[in-house]
Structures are given as C-alpha cells and as structure tokens.
N, C-alpha and C positions, 0 to 999 in steps of 0.2 A: 504494500500500500504506500503511496507517495507520502513522504514525511512532511513536506511543506509545499503549499501553493498559495502565495501571498498576493494580494492586490493592494492598490493604493498608489502613492507617489512613486513614479517610475524610477527616480534616482535611488530612493530608499529600497525599492524592490530589487534593483540591480545589486545594490550593496549587500542586501541580505542573501541573495542567491550566490554571489561570490563567496560570502562567508560560509554558506552551507557547503560549497564545494571544497573550500580550504579545510573546514572541520573534518569532512569525510576523508580527504587525502591524508590529513594528520593522523586520524584514527585508524585508517586502513591503507598504509603505504603500499603502492603498487596497484591501486584500484584503477580501472580503466573507465573511459568515457561512458560506455554503455551502462556500466553498473552505477556510475554517478547519475545518469539519467533516470535509471530505475528507482534509485533511493530518494532522489530529490523530487521526482515528478516533473522535472523540466524536460523539454524536448531535447532530442539529441543535437539539433542545430544550435539551441541556446547554450547547452553545455559546451559544445565545441567552441563557440564564440567566446564564452567566459574563460575557458581553459586557455585559449590562445592569448587573451589579454593578460591573464595571470602569469603565463610563461614569459611574455614580452617584458612584463614588469619585474621579473625575477623571483616571483613567489613559488612557481612550480617549474619542474623539469620533467621531461619525458624520458622514460627508460627504453631499453631495447624491446621492440615489438615481440610479443609472445604468441606462438602458434598453439591453438587449442582446438584440434579437429579441423573441420572444413570451414571455409569462410576466411575473411580478412583477419590477419593477426591483430590482437589487442595490444595497445600501447600502454604500459603501466605509467602511472603518474606519482611523483614524489614531491615533497617540499624541497625547494632548491636551497642547499646549504652553502652555495658558493658566491652569490652575488649581493645579497642584502645583509645588513647588520642591525642588530638591536643593541642599544646602549643604555646602561642603567647604573645607578649608584645608590648606596645606602649610607645615611648618616646615623650611626649607632650612638649609644650613650657614651661609649669610650673607644670608638673606632670609626674609620672611614673605609669604604670599599667601592671601587668602580670597576665595571666589567663591560666587555663587548662580546656579544653572542651571535652565532648563526641562528637560523630559524629552527634548528633542532635543539637549541639550548646549550650547545657546546661553547665553552669559553675560548675566545680567540685572543683576548688581551685582558690584563687585570692590574690594578693598583690597590694594595691593601696597606693600611697603617693604623697602629694603635695611637690614640691621641687623647689629650685632655682638652676639651673645647673651651676656648677663651670666651666665646660669645657667638651668637647666630651668624652675624655677618662674616666674621673671620672663618668660622667653620664651613660655611657654604662657599666662601671664596676658595678655600683649600680643596673642597670637593670639586668645584669647577675646574681647578687646575688638574686634579686627578683625571677627570673626564677628558680634558683636552689632550692629556698625555696618552690615554688609552686610544683616542681617535687618531693620534699621529703615528701609531705603530703601523708597520708595513702591511701586516695581515688585515688591517682594518681600513686603512685610508683608501684602498682601491674599491671598496664596497659602497653601496648607497645606503645611507642611514634612513631607516623607515620608522624609527621610534626612539624616544628618549624619555627615561623615567627616573624619578628620585624618590626613594623611600625614607621616611622620617619617623622619629620615635614619638608620635603623637597623632591625634585625629586631624583630619584634613578637610577643609572646605572645598568641595569638589569644583565649584565654579571658578574660584579665585586662586586656588593653590595655596591658600593661607593655612598655617598651622596655629590654631588658637592657643594651644598649650603643649609644652613638652615637659611632663611632670618630673622626669628624672634628670632633666637638665636645668630646670628652673626658668625656662623661657616661656614667654607669652606673646601671642599675636605676631607671629613671624611670617612675613610675606615670602614664602619659600620660592614660589615660581618667579616672582619679580626679581628677587635677589639673584637667582641663578641665571635668568635671562640676561641680566645686566653684566654678568661675568663670563658668559660663554661666547667666545668670538670665533670659533672654528667655522670656516666657510661651509664645511660639510653638513652643518646643522641648519643652514639657511632654510627657513620655511618649515622646520620640524617642530611639532607641538610638544611641549614639555609636560608630561604627566607627573603629578605629585600624589603619592599614596602613602598611607600608614604602613609601617614596616611589616606588621603582622599580616595585613591584607596582601601585601606584596609577596610574603612567604607563601600564603595560601594560593596565590596565582601561580607561583613556581610549580607547586605540586599539581595543580589543576591542569596546567598547560603542558608541562614537561614531565609529569609523572609517568611511571612505567605502565600503569594500567588506566584505561579510560574510566571516568567516573559515571556511575549510574545513580548515585545518591549524594547526599550532602558530604562535604569535607570540612573538618575542623582542624585548623592549624594553630599550634601553640608556639609562640615565640618566647623562648626562655633565655633571659640574660639578666642585666641589671634590672630591667623591668620585665613584667610578664604580660603578654598581650595575646590576642586571639584574632584569627581571620576565619571567616565562614563563607564557603562557596556553596550556593544552592542554585540548581538550574543553570550551571555554567557562568554564574555571575556572583561577584562578591556582594554579600549582604552588609550594607552600611547602616541600616536602621534609620529611624525617623530623623535624627539630628546628626548622623555621621559618626556616632560613638559606639556602634555595635562592636562587640569583641573586646571591650575593656574588662576582660575576665580577671586581670590581675587584682581587681578590686571587688571580686566576689568574696564574701566572708566564709572562711573555712574554720576559724576558731574564734568564737565570740570571746571578747575580752583577752584576745591573744596579743602578740607584740604590736607596737604602734607602727603605722604605715605612713609614708610620706604624704598620703592624701589627707591625713588628719584623723582617720578612723583606726580601728584596731582589728587584728586578726585577718587582714586581707591576704589573698593568695601570694601577692608579691612580697609581703612581709614574712612569709614562711618558706617560699620557694625561690625567690630572687637571688641573684648573685651576692648582693650585700648580706642577705640573711644567712646564706650558707657560709660566707666568709666569717661573719661574726660568730656563728656557732662553731666554726673550726678554730676560733681563737685569734684570728688576725683580720682586722677590718680591711675591706677593699682589695681582697685577693683577686687576681685575674683568673680567667679560666685556665690558662697555662699553668699558673701557680697551683691551682686546685688539682689539675691533672698530675703535676709533679709530686704533690703530697700523696695522692692516691697511689701512684706507682711506688712510692717509698714506703707505703704501708702505714701512714700516719693514722692512728686510731681516731683522733678527734675529727679529722677530715672525713674519714669513712663514716663515722656516726652522723656527722652533719649532713652529708650527701644522702645517706640512708633515710634520715628523718624527712629531708626535703622531698625525697622520692615518694614517701608515704603520703605526704600532703598533696603532691602532684597527682597521685592516684585518686584521692578524694575529688580533686578538681576534674579529672578526666571522667570519673564516674558521673558527676553532676552534668557534665556536658553531653555525655552519651544519653543520659535520661532526658535531656532537654531537646536534643537535635536528632537523635536516632541516626547518627552518621554512618556512612559506608566506611569512612576512614578517619582516623585521628592521627595527625602527623606532628611529631615533636621536633621543633627546629630551634634556631637561635644558638648562640655560643654555648649555653649550658648543655645542649644536647650532645656536645662533644665529650661530656663526662661518661657517656656510653652506658654500659650495663649497671654501673654503680648507682646511677640515678634511675635508669629506665626499668630495671627488673623490679625494684620495690614499688615503682609506680604502677606497673602492669598488674602485679600481684594484688595491690590494694584496690585497684579499679575493679578487678574481677571479684574480689571478696565482697565489695560493697554493692556491685551492680546487679540488676535483674539479669538472670542468666541469659535469656534469649537476646536482650539488647546488647549486652557486652560481647557475646559470641558473634553477633552480626558485624561488629565494628572491628576493622583492622587497626591495630595500634602499632605504629612503627616510627622510626627515626627518619627525619628528612634526609634524603640522599645528597643534598647540596650543602649540608652543614651550615657554617657561618656565612656562606655566600648566598643563602636563600633570599635574603632581602634585596640585595643588589640584582640578582637574576630575576626576581619577581618584578622589580621596577622596570627592567628592560623588557620583560615579557608583557608588560602592560600594553605596549603597542601591538603586539601580536594578538593579545586578547581583544583589543579594539577591532582588529580586522576579522577575527573569528566570531565575535559577538557584538555587532554594531549596536551602539547605544540607542535605546528608545527613550522618548521624553519621559522624565520622571514627574510624578504628581507635584503640582506647584507647592504644596505644603512641605514636601521634603526639601525642595531646593531652597525655600525661604529660610528654613531653620538649620541648614547644614552648617555646623561649626559654631552654633551659639554656645556660650559658656553654660556649664552645668553646675 
C-alpha cells in the first residue's frame, strides 16, 4: 500500500517527496527506483525525476546495475558519501568539539578541546575558530556544505537561536546564532543556515539518524556529564514540548530532601548522577571524566562506590522514563557514558528491578556508539534531519512561548 500521497502546495509537496525518497534510501541502501515507486506511491516518472535531481545535487549515487531475471537491470541507489559535508559543533560545560561529517555520519575532520569558558562571547568565538579550522582541512574544503549546526548546554528558542539559560555555566539570554554568524567568515558557509539545538536533543538526533537500527518507536537519549539532560524523538522528530524545555530530566526528583541542586531544589537527578556529584562522592571536587576513569582503573574504592551509587540512581531515572514514554530504545550518551560498565551495569540492573517487566523488556538500553562526540555529530546531523523530515508549521502557541523563562 502506498505510504504517502500528499496534496497541497506544490513546492512543499516536492520537498516532502524528496524527503521520502532520501529516508527510504537511508533505511534500505541499494533500493532501486521501482521499489521506491512502490513504497512511496509516486509514479515511476516522478521518482526518476526526483532521483536525478538528488544525484545532481550530491545527495544520492547510483551503484552498478543488478540483473535479477529477465527485464532491464535494476540500479541500486545509495546516499553519496563523497560530495557533501555536514558541519557541527558542541559547546559543552567544560569542552568544545567541532566535526565535519559525510552523509553516513563518518567523521572527516575534528577539533576537540577541554576548556574553562570565560564567558559566552569568548566561548562561541573559540568554537567558531574550531569550525573554520575543520572547514579548511583538505578532506572537507572540496565538498559542498549542506548544513551547519551548534549544540549548546541549555534550551533553545527555535526561531531566534537564542539560549535563554545555560544552568551549569551561569549564562542567561545568549544570542547563540547571532554571535556565531558574526564570527564565521568561511566562504564555504555562504548562504548556509545555522541551526542551534540543545545538546541532548542533538544527541538524540545522532542516534535517530545515524543509529544502527531504524526506529519504529520513541527514542530517549540521556546526556550524562556535568549536567544531565534528555532528548526525545517521536515520529522521526525531536519533541521540544510547549515552551522548548522538554527533556530537562536532570531536574526530575529522585530523592526528596536529597542533596541540593544548582537549580535551587533538592534531590534532582543531576545532583545525584552528574559529574560534580560523582566527583564529590569520590572525595575530590570537579574531577574530569578522564580522572574518574583513571581512578576506576586503579581500583580506587571511593570512586567505585561513587560511580556504583550514581548508576543506581540512573537506573531509577531510566525506569521512570520507560514508564513515561514506553520507548523502543534508551541511549546513554555524554562524557559520563565513557565510564562504561561501572556506571551502566548498576543502572540497567536497577531499571529492570524497578520497572514493569513487559515495559522494561521492550526497551533496548545501550550506550551511545558516538561517545562524547554525540552532541557535535547531532548538531551536524540537524541539516540532514531537515532534509529527511521537512518542517511543518508549528501551532502558533508553541512558537510564541519557545524559550520563555520558567
């Protein structure tokens, strides 16, 4: 049965049909035009025209024709990983990361640095410098840039690219898009729209777009670092909520009257699971993830106990999210995910112990395969997501309230 046959504005219709073809080629590499026609409900002539356009623009490439019985050989189609580039960067609480990707998510160039941010303008200026260095590398500069994204540690106003607050940096009302646009001067970015996204939402996009298995149900992504955030993908789209604050799971209460949180309340997930909480429990404030890994490898008992306890609280959080969203997949990402089984095993055990058996068994719980690069890769993937899932107009009430203080 045809999956889509849409009517209305012709330009939007064409965009949606191109997106449908790109999604199918991404999910079924090697698919031929006839099968695209069957699955989309588009005529063979329309499919051929759109495929030709996508090939000329660098999105698709044709493989060697395959003979299958009598008749004309079928030409397999693939995403073209040789001509276009996606560029993204993440500004973390204590690091910067800039990457350039091909359409399959393979990193072509990267700049990563640990840093203490002096302020938003200086931090974003340094990030712009990293991006221009990535763009200048030989493997990148010969390609056409089709998307640029920046992931930041706070909620984002979708229309303006403004970050109302970055709780773990103490920043408020940062015009991220304007500051980055003023500092990016590479001619390869001429006319390229800069997407600004919350870092946890960007991580969720990474798994949604470049994950190993196609999604048939919701995905919940947990970003674990100095802060604790969440990104939720439903129906191939990031769920932002009414005011843009969906996914602020670091401030779900896990332990009433527990340790104080930077938000002003007590017992938040971030105050029990975050990097500062683990460091304090290990006996040394502000340990880096590399410091924690070194202590775990050395067999330090205080660090093992701190990570074990954080993992148990993480399991409670995962159980709550599974009961709320009934996801197909829960992905653990961010810097703390690099602590590996020391954190993840107690988390999975606690989630299974507390959850309804059927719900927990349905959900795959795993570590993000992109590690600390997930935010930057997801920011770059934002452009591919826009091509795969063209934006539909949002209800006016959502747009009006995006980014209002809470």
